[in-house]
N, C-alpha and C positions, 0 to 999 in steps of 0.2 A: 546138302550139296553146295549151297551158296557159301557156307562158311569155309568149305574146302577150297572153293575157287578163290576166295579172298586170301586164304593162307598161302596158296600157290603164288598169287600175285605179289605178295609181300616178300617172297623168297627170291624174286627176280634179281639177279646180280648184274647191276647196270654200271657201265663205264660211261662217264660224261666227258666228251672231248670238246675242246674249244681250239680251233685251228687258226693261227695268226702268224703269217709270215712277215718278215721285215720289209720286203721290197715293194711296198704299195706304190702304184704309179698315179692313179686317179686322184688320190688325196694323200699327200706325203705323211708318212708315219701315222696313218689314220687309226690303227689299232690301239695306240696309246695316246693319241691326241686328246686333249681335254674337250669334253662335251659337257657343257653346262657345269663346268668346274671339276669334272672327274674324268679320268682316262676312259675312253670308249669301252675298252675291254672289261672294265670294272663292272659295268652294268650286267653283262652276261655272267660273269663270275658270281656276282651277288645273287642273281636270280637262281642259279644252280645251287648255291649254298643255302639260300633261304628255303628252297624246295626240299633239299636235304635227303633225297632218295638215291643219289648216285654213290656207289661204293667208293669211287675216286672221281675227283674233278681235276682233269689234267689239261694243260695247255701244250699244244704241239707247235713249236716255233723254232726258227733258225736264228732268232735275234736275242742277244743277251739283254738288251734294253727291255724287250717285251717280257722276257723271263723274269727280270727283276720286278717289273710292275705287277705281273701276274701273281708272283709270290707275295708281294705286299698286300694284295687283296684276298689272299687265302687259297689260291689254286696251287696245285702241284705242277712242277715242270721236271718230270723224272728223266727226260732225255732231250737232247737237242736234235731237231730235225735235220736230216741230211740235205746237202746242197741240191742234190738231184730232185728232191721232193719239195724244194722251196722256190722253184722257178714259177713264172706266171703261166707256164704251159702244163704244169703238173696237175693231174686230175684230183679232185677232192676225195673221191672214194679211195684212191690209192693212199692218200695222206691219212685218212681215218683208219684204213687197214693197217698201215704201218704203226699207228698209235696203239691199236688193239694188240698187235703182236708184241710190240715193245713193252706195253704195260703188263701183259700176262707174264712175260719173263721177269720183269722187274719186281712186280708185286706178288708173284706166285699165285695168280688168280686164273680162273676160267670164267669169263663173263658170259652171260646169256645174250646180252645185246649191248649196243653202243648208241647212246643219244648224242648227236653232234649238234651243237648250238653255234650259229654263225655270229661272229662279233659284229658284223656290219648290218645285221638285221635285229636290232636290240628291242624293238617294240613287241614285247611278249610279256606274259604275266605268269605267275606261279600256277594259276589255274590252267593256263595253256599247257604247261609242262605236265601237270597232273593228268589232265584230260587226254593229252596225246599218249602218255604212258599207259593209261587205263585202256584206251582204244587198242593200242598195240598188244597188250596182254590179253585182251578179249578176243581179238581177231587172229593174232599170231601170223601176220604176213611176213614176207621176206623184208620188206621195207615199208616205212611210213614217212611221209613228208608233209609239211604244212603248206597250205595254199590260201589264197584269197579269191573272192569272186572276180572273174576277168571283166574288164571294161569293154573289151571287144570280143566278138564271137566269130570264129572261122566259118560258121554256117550262114552268117548273116552280113557282117560288115568288115570282114578281113579278106583282102584279095592278094593274089600272087601273080607275078609276071612270068610268061613263058619266054622261050628263046626268040620268038618273033616280036616280042614287045607287047603282046596282047595280054589282058588280065582276065582272071576269072576268080570266083570265090575259092578260098583255100580248101573248103570241104563242100561236097555236093549236098544240096538241100534246097527246098523251096518253102521258105518261111517268110510270111508277110511281116512278122514282128520278131524282134530279137528274143522276146520273152517266150516265144513258141519253139525256139531252137534248143537243141540239147545244151545242158549246162556245161560250161567250160570254166577252168580255173587257171590262175597264175600261180606258179610256184614262187613263194616269197622268201625262200632260202633262210628261214628262221629256225625250224626244228626238223631234224632228220632222226629217225630211229632205224638201226640196221640189226637184223638178226645175225648172230655170230657166224652161223654156218654160211649164210649168204655172203657176208663180208669176206670170208676166207675162201670162197669158191672161186675157181679158176674162170677168168674171163668176165667177172662181174665188175664193171667199171662205171656203172651208172646207178643212181638211186632209183631209177625206174626199172622195175623188173616185171616178170610175168605174174607176180603176186604182190602188188603194191597197193596201199590204201592211202587216203588223204585225211589230214586233220584240218578242218576249216577254221580260219582265224578271221578276226575283224579287219575291215578294209584299211584301217589306219596302220596295220602292220605290214602293208605292202612295200614300205620304203626300205630299200637296200642301199646303204651308203656307198656310192660309187663315184661321186663327184663332190666338188665344193658346195654346189647347190643343195645336194641331198643332206650334207652335213649341217649346213646352216638352217635348213628347213626343220630337221629333227630338233636342233637346238632351240629354234623358235617355239616349237610345240611344247618342249619341256618348260622353257622359261615362262610361257603364257599359261602354264598349267592345263593345257589341252590334253596332254598325255602325262602319265606318271610312270617313271622307271625306277 
């Protein structure tokens, strides 16, 4: 029975998407900006290539410059993303869905699932990709997404303000210590896996579904490059050999 399970897992037809639009505002041209001597996007492409279990590794972009760099590092750019899906208000799930539909037509494939890797959250390992994929294959949820332990807890030390200006805990609970409160996590935007049927389902616009599971990553992977400070901090970690990408 175990051998049959392993065989089924290996047959999973996986599309790996890397979504990188050209109009970044927080950090100009951040997707192809050099990070410790290499374009930022190259780290994610290399991780996917080294893992080697995606049927195709594609970059969805509206930018010719990003397309060129992506191809230089071995990713495929089989289509140019539409302007409608390249705005800063376009939802990520819609972009991944568009990539799935486009790639199935272009490559003549029917994928079982899509693994989406975020360019701006590059602190991940090949082991993370492998373990996230194994967990997805074992549990077969609609979606899986990576998380890190949260530094704050809505049952203990997070408050929200009501319309009268008074504050209360975000979630009801009576816990003397944070350790006693239910565990909560931060989504670190590094790894997402979507079941094909879910991704193509009508009205599914969030990675959080009624059947989602998490893959827990190390605290160092919480950094999502959204500012100059984030960029410089990750570069510092790489140059000081604190992390290895």
